[in-house]
N, C-alpha and C positions, 0 to 999 in steps of 0.2 A: 851533365850528360852531354856527350858529343852529338852533333847533328846527325851523324850516320846512325847512331844508336836510336835516336828518336825516330828516324825514318823506318828502320827495321821493326821497331816496336809497334809503330803505327800500322805498318803493313800486316804483320802476322796476327796481332791481336784483332785488328780490324777484320781480317778474313774470318777469324773464329766467331766474332760476334755479329757478323753481317746478317745472318738469318734471323737471329733474335731481335736485332734492332729494326729490321723491316717489319717483323710481326708486331713489335711494340707500336710502331708507327701506324700500321694499318688498323690494328685493334683500337688504338687510341682515337682514331678518326671515327670509327663506328660507335665507340662509347660516348662520344660527344654529341651524337645525333640519334638518340634512341627511337624517337618517333619516325624518323626518316627510314630506318631499317626495320621497323616493327613487323612488317609483313614477310620478312625473309626468315625462313627456317633452315635448320641443318639437322639431318637425320642423326640420331645418336648411334645408329648402326655403323657409321664410318668414323666415329670418335673412339678414343681409348676406352677400355672396358669399364673404368670407374664412372663413366657418364651414363651407362645404361641404367634404366630403372630395374632394380632387383630387390624384391621383397619390400616394396614401398619406401625405398630410400630416395635420396636426392630430392626430397620435398614433394614426392608424389602424393603423400598423405600429410596434409597440414592440419586438417580437422574434419569434423563431420557434422551433419545436421539430420536429426531424426524427425520424420513427419509421417502423415497418413496420406496415402494416395487416394484416387477417386473411388476406390473400392473399399476404403476405410481400413486398408492394411498398412501395418507399420513398415516403413522403408527408411533407408539411410542414404544420404548423399555424402560421398567422400569428395573433398575438394583439395586441390593442390596444384602442383606444377604442370599437370596435363589436363587441367580443366576439372570437370565434374564427372563422377562415376556413381551410378546407382547400384545399391545392393539391398539385401534384407538385413534384419537384425541379427542373423546368425552368420552373416558374411559368407553365404553358401554359393552365390553366383554374382557376377559383376557385369554391368552394362554401361558403356560410355553414354554420357548425357550432355553432349556438346552441340546439339542441333541449334543453329542460329548464331553461334559464336563465330567470330572471324577466324580464319585459318592460322593467323600468326600466333606463335607460341606465347608471345608476350601478352596477348589478349586473353589467353587461357591460363595465365599465371594467377590463380585464384588466391585471394588473401582472406576471404571469409564468406559466410553465408548467413542469412537471417530469415526468420519466419514471422510474419505480422499476425496480430489477432484475427485478421480477416483471412488467414491462411495463404496470403500472398508469399511467394518465395523469391528471394533476391540473392544474387551472387555478385561479389565485387572482385575484379581483377586489378592488377596494378594500373591498367589503362582506363577501364570503364566500369559502370554499374549496369547490371542486367536483371531483368525480371522474367520469371518463367511464365510464358503466355500460353495461349491455346496450342494444341497439337504438340505439347511438350517441347516448345522451341523458345530459346532465350531471346529476349528483345532488349536492345540497348535503351537505357534511360539517360537522358541528357542531364548533366550537372552544370550549374553556372560557374565553371572553373575560372579562377583568376588568371591562370596561364594554361595554354593548350597542352604543355608538357608536364603539367602537375600530376604526380603519381599518387594513386590511392593506396591506403594501407589497411583499412579495417571497416567493419560494418557491425552494427548492433541495433537492438530495439529497446525501448522502455515505454510500456503502455502501447499507445498506437503511434508513437513517434519512431520513425526510422532514421538512424544516424549513419552517415557515411563519413569516414575520416580520410583526409589526404595527409601528405607530409607537412602541410602548412595550414590547412583550414578544416573546418567542420561544416558538413552539409546536412540539413535536416528537413523532413517533410512529414506530414500526416496524411491519412487516407484521403484520396486514392493514390497518393505517392507519385503524382505527376509533376508537381512543382516543388523544387528544392530551394532552400534559402542558404546562402553562404554566411558563415559566422567566423569571425576572427576572434580567438580567445584572448582574454586579457593577459597581460604579463604576469608571471608568477611572483609571489611574495619573495622579496630579496633579489629579484632580477636586476642585474647590473648591466645588461646589454652586451655581455662579453661572449666571444665565440672562441672555441678551442683553436689553438695554433694548427692542429692537425687538419681541421676542416678548412682553415684559411689556405694552407699550403696545398691541400687537395684541389680546391677550386682554382688556385693559382696555376697548378700544374696542368689542369684541363683547359684553362682560359675562361671557365664559367664565372670566375670572380668578376669579370668585366662583361658578362652577358654574351650575346650571340657574336658580337665583334671579337671578343676575347677568344671564344671557341674557334672562330675561323682563322685567327692569327696562329693559334696553336696547331690547328690543322695544317696550316701552311708550313710551320716548322717541321711537322711530321713528314710532309711531302719532301722538304729539303733533305731530311735525314735519309729518306728512301733514295733520292737522287744521288746523295753522297755514297751510299752503299753500292748502287748500281754502277756508277762511274768508277768507283774504286775497284770493284771486281772486274769490270770490263778492261781496265788498264792492266790489271794483274794478268789477265788471260791473254790480252793482245797488247804487248808493251810498245809496239810501234805506233800506236794511236796517241801521239803526243798531245793532240788537241784535247783528248779526253782528260788527261791528267791536269792540263791547264784549267779546264772548267772545274774539275774536282777541287783543285787548290783554291781557285777564286771563290767559289761558292762556300767552301769550308771556312775561309778566312773572313768573308763578309758576314757570315751568319754564326760565327763562333760563339758570341755571347748568348744568342738565343738558344742554340742547340745545347750549350752547356747548362743554361738555366733549366731547360726541360729535363735534362738528365739528372741534375742535382735534386730538383724538387720531386721527381719520381722516386729516386733512391731514398729520399728522406721519409717517404710514406710507409716504409717498412722498418722493422727493428734494425739497429738499436735506436735510431733517432725518433721513430714513431712513438716510443714510450714517452720521451720527453715532450714531444709536440702534443700528445693526447692529454697530458696532465697539466698543461698550462693554457691559460686563456687570456685574450686581450680584446680591447674594443676593435671592431672591424674597421677597415680602411674606409674613410668617407668616400662616397660616390660609387662604391662597389655594390654588387648584388647582396652582400651580407649586411650592408648599411640599410636595413629595411625597417619600415614601420611595424611590420608584423613580428612580434617577439618570438613567435613559434615557427618562423620560416624554416622549413625543411627539418623540423625537430619532432613532429608528432608521429607516433607509431601505432598505438592501440587505445581503445576506449571501452569502458564497461560501466554499468550502473550497479552499485552495491545496494541490494534490497535490504540488507541488515542495518547498514550505517546510514542509508538514505542519502547517498551522495554519489557524484560522478567521479570516476577514476580515469586518469589519462596516463599512459606510458609514453615517455618521451626519451630522446637521446640524452637528456639531462636528469633522468630519474622519474619517479612516480609523483603525481600530484592529485590532490583532492579538490573537488568543487561542489559546493552546495547546490548550485544550478549552473547551467552552461554560460550564464552571463556574469557569474561571480568571479572573484579573483582566485586563481589556483594557489593552493597551499602545498608546499613540498612535504612529502612523507619521508620521515627519516629512517623508519624501520621498514624495509621492503626487500624482496628477493633480489639477488644480483641478476643483471641482464647483460648479455654479451653486446659488444659494440656492433655486432652484425645484426642486431635487432631481436625483438621478442616474437616468438612463434606460437606460443600457447598461453591462453588466459581463459579459464572457465571456472565455474563455481562447483565445489565438491559437496558431497552429502554431509560431510562433517563440518559444514559451515565455514570452510576455508577456501581461499582461492588457490587454484593450481596454476603456477606460472612457469613457463619453460622457454629456454633459449639455448644457445650453444654453450652457456655456462652451467646448464643442468636443469633439472626439474625440481620445483619446490612447492611446499605447502606454505600459504601465507594466511595466518590467523590474525586479522586486523583487530578483532575485539580484544585479544590478549597480547597484541603487539609481539607476535612470535613468528619467526621464519624457520621452517624445518626442511631438511633434505627429504625428498620424496621417497627415496630408498637408499640402500647402502652403496649404489653405484654412483651416486651424485656427491662425491666427497672432495673432488679436486677443485682448487680455486686458482686457476691459471692467471699469472700476472700479465702474460702477453696474449692479446686477443687471438683466437683461432688455434690455441694450443691445448685445449681441453681434450681428454681421452675420447675416443670414438663413441663409447657408450653414453657419454654425457652431452653430445651435440644434439640436443632435442630439436627436432624439426616438425613434430606433430604429435597430437594426442587425441584420444577419443574414449568416451565412456558410454557410447550409444549402442554398443553391441551386447547381446545377451550373454552374460557370464564370460565376457571377453574384455580384458583391458588392453588397450592399444597404446603403446608408447613407441613412437617412431623416432629413430635417430637418423641424422643426415647420411651417414656412411653405411650403416648396417641395416637400416630400415626397421621393420617390425615382423614378428612371427605370428601375429594374431590371425592371419589367413594367408593362403597361398596366392601370390600375385598372378593374375592372368598373363600368359606369355605375350599376348598381343600388345601389352602396354610397355614392353621392354624398350622398344626403339622409338617411342613417341618423340617428336622433334624437339629440339632446343632452339630458342631464338638465336639469331646471329649476334644480337647484343650480348646475350648471356655467354655465348662462346667467346666473344671478344673479351669479356671480363676475365674468363679463365685464362686466356692467352696473355692478357696484359698484366695479370697478377702473378703469372708464372706457374699457376697451379696445374695447368695442363702438362707441364714438363716434369714437375717435381712433387706434385701432391700438395696438400694443404700445409703441412709442417715444413716440407722441404722447400717450398716456395720462398720462405723467409730467407734461407741461406742462398737460394738461387738469385733472388733479386739483389741481395747484398753484394754477392760476387760479381754478377753481370753488370750491376750498376757501376761498380768501381771500374770495371774493364771499359765500359762505355765512356765514362768520364776521362779515363786515362787515354783512350783512343782519340777523343776530341782534343785534349791538351797536347798530345804528341803530334797530332796533325798540325796544330798551330805552331809548334816548335820546329817541326821538320822543314 
């Protein structure tokens, strides 16, 4: 290709992709520092309509907890993406129950709730553990976290023991639940210490593979991409500013390898390459954050105690495991429900002595005694090969059996019809981090399914623009 053709291609394709490239860069910086931006919210009222809470969708209802109030009346707590909501067993009226919680939406992103034998009520968000104190106000309970940015995933009880699960560790305490102990689970049977290529490329793309230093370097590359976009557009608008194109060219040439690396690794995290990366694993690179003594680093998702089988069950990014006790070696369970790579959202015991397990892959009955997994209903029949492509009615984001004569199955996009959602919940804020994730994955432009094609096409255009700039 002639140099003149490279120049024209670089110019016009660059103009087309500039907005998206700037948004990718800005959102990537936010995604790299969740704790830093955790207090910043964005009103859903200014976002596209699909981000409004409508009939309990978008994770507004993840689960419920039934309890008796101080007047011995049955009440139900609904927990999910907007914190805690109180109602009665007929779901006739709803009251927000977020007193004492930080204003940041991330702190109100509830993963679970639990009630102890002493009738203490606890709620766990992705950020912190809270206990319901006097005056109906939530109080933060400190956990001995190994890392400040460790995210929490689940909470449960067994006897008088309260268990809080993070993505890497388990924390437990007994009454009065003021001092928690951190436990690192043993490696599972057959563990080879391998990590999926998808996860390795993901952390390489963000820089997290090399810790905080790696993140800051990638942040710097993001800033460089923004500068290239701004200087390129400025030169296009005011062609007499020769110094601007000189700087644009120099910066682009000197950082070509780094910017191309970011573009390729980001593009690889979506189909078609994503499928290949997700199905292959290797030993982690020595000296990286994945080269960790903890075999469950960033792999734990949910935990339950099976009263029938008298063992602990853990749900992980590598499947389900059984433990006779929390200090024993986890044994992989071969017959178990499918769980989406986006994580498990539902896990509760049913009256028919089966577990109910739900994720974006559907809702299932899991009969461990007879080693059987069944579809929950006829809507759960699709088995998508590509993550995130299940039908809307199969994207399970919540479930409850705590309401009188009302079954509640909530899907992420359509929600649930078990009760009319209060209008005041519609525009509850989204965290800046969550919005950045929607921008970075392309879902805000093209929806869940369309984002795969969007990233595929825009990724190729970005790579071509960088290469053509080098050739021009």
